[in-house]
Structures are given as C-alpha cells and as structure tokens.
C-alpha positions in Angstrom: -7.6 3.0 -40.5 -8.0 1.2 -37.3 -5.8 1.6 -34.2 -4.4 -1.9 -34.9 -3.0 -0.8 -38.4 -1.1 2.0 -36.6 1.2 -0.1 -34.7 1.6 -3.2 -32.5 -0.1 -3.4 -29.3 1.4 -3.8 -25.8 2.7 -7.1 -24.5 0.6 -10.1 -24.9 -1.4 -11.7 -22.1 1.6 -13.8 -21.0 3.2 -10.6 -19.9 0.6 -9.0 -17.8 1.4 -5.7 -16.0 2.3 -6.1 -12.3 1.0 -3.3 -10.3 -0.8 -2.9 -7.0 -2.5 0.4 -7.8 -6.4 0.7 -8.0 -6.2 4.1 -9.7 -8.2 4.5 -12.8 -6.5 2.5 -15.7 -4.8 0.2 -13.4 -6.0 -2.8 -11.3 -9.6 -3.4 -10.8 -10.9 -3.1 -7.2 -13.4 -5.7 -6.4 -15.7 -3.4 -4.6 -15.9 -1.1 -7.8 -17.2 -4.3 -9.6 -19.8 -5.0 -6.8 -20.9 -1.2 -7.0 -21.4 -1.5 -10.7 -24.1 -4.2 -10.1 -26.3 -1.4 -8.5 -25.6 1.2 -11.2 -28.7 2.5 -13.0 -29.2 1.6 -16.6 -27.9 4.8 -18.0 -24.6 4.3 -16.5 -24.0 1.3 -18.9 -22.8 1.9 -22.6 -22.5 -0.8 -25.0 -19.1 -0.4 -26.8 -17.1 -2.0 -29.3 -13.2 -2.7 -28.6 -11.4 -1.2 -31.7 -7.9 -1.9 -30.6 -5.0 -0.4 -28.8 -1.6 1.4 -29.4 0.7 1.5 -26.3 -1.4 2.0 -23.3 -4.3 3.8 -25.0 -7.4 1.8 -26.0 -9.9 2.9 -28.5 -13.6 1.9 -28.1 -16.6 2.9 -30.4 -19.7 4.2 -28.7 -21.9 4.2 -31.7 -20.5 6.7 -34.2 -18.1 8.2 -31.5 -14.6 6.8 -30.9 -13.3 7.1 -27.3 -9.9 6.8 -26.1 -8.9 5.3 -22.7 -5.7 4.4 -20.7 -5.4 1.0 -19.3 -2.4 -0.5 -17.6 -2.8 -4.0 -19.5 -4.0 -3.3 -23.0 -1.9 -6.3 -24.4 -4.0 -8.9 -22.2 -7.3 -6.9 -22.9 -6.7 -7.1 -26.8 -5.8 -10.8 -26.6 -9.2 -11.3 -24.8 -11.0 -9.5 -27.2 -9.4 -11.5 -30.0 -10.9 -14.6 -28.2 -14.2 -13.3 -27.0 -15.2 -10.6 -29.6 -15.0 -6.8 -29.5 -18.6 -6.2 -27.9 -18.4 -4.9 -24.4 -20.1 -2.9 -21.9 -18.6 0.4 -20.3 -19.7 1.3 -16.9 -19.3 5.0 -17.0 -20.0 5.7 -13.2 -17.1 3.6 -12.3 -14.9 3.4 -15.3 -15.0 -0.4 -15.6 -15.1 -2.2 -18.9 -16.8 -5.7 -19.1 -15.9 -8.0 -21.8 -18.3 -10.8 -23.0 -16.8 -13.3 -20.8 -17.9 -11.6 -17.5 -19.2 -12.9 -15.1 -17.6 -16.4 -16.0 -14.1 -14.9 -16.1 -13.5 -12.2 -13.4 -10.2 -11.3 -15.3 -12.5 -10.0 -18.1 -13.0 -6.6 -16.3 -10.7 -3.7 -17.0 -10.3 -0.3 -15.3 -10.2 2.7 -17.8 -9.0 6.3 -17.4 -9.7 9.0 -20.2 -6.7 9.2 -22.3 -6.7 13.0 -22.1 -5.8 12.9 -18.4 -2.2 12.1 -17.2 -1.7 8.6 -16.3 -1.5 7.7 -12.6 1.7 6.2 -11.6 2.1 2.5 -10.7 2.6 1.5 -7.0 
C-alpha cells in the first residue's frame, strides 16, 4: 500500500502555504540552494517521491522508506505528478530537488525529518 492509498494529500498547488519561515520543512532560502551547488557528491541521494499524507512526505532511497515534513506537500505532489517521481535529496542542507530544477526554481523543497516536531510558521 502506498501513501496515496492511505488518504488525500494536502491542498493542491493553487492553494500553496503562505509562510515566511525558512526553518526546515518550510520555505527554501536561496542561499541554501546555492550552498548545495558546492556540496560533495556523497551529500546527494537519488530518491523516488512516493506520496504524502498531510504534511508528511514519503520518499524511497533504494529499499529504505524515509518520511519528511514539508509545509507544501500538495504543491510538491502536484509537481511530481507532472514531472515524475525521481528527485535528488541534498542531505547536508535538507533540500529536495525535483527533475525540473534548475529550469523551475519552485521545484526545490525544504524537508524536515518527520520524527522531529514541526517548526511553527512565521
């Protein structure tokens, strides 16, 4: 059973979350994206986006399933439906890059491990 079968995802891309926080799982800070460019190869992990339930996203890293919080999973899942599930996770900075990066700057998402309490919006 996939996460998509467990229940609906959050709001679709026309209802994006409005929050000015750059904490993990919220908005992407442009400096963090630039810093990813200098990350060593072992900081990058190919993943497959499996789906989301509420604000928790599931990705597959090989045979391992990982869960992360994201403030905008509805938009993320909508983009994955359009671009495909293959993505790159920068584990050093906690950013998920979908296939349309760098042509689409909005295809980068900040992640927070789901076992950590969520950061409040600001």
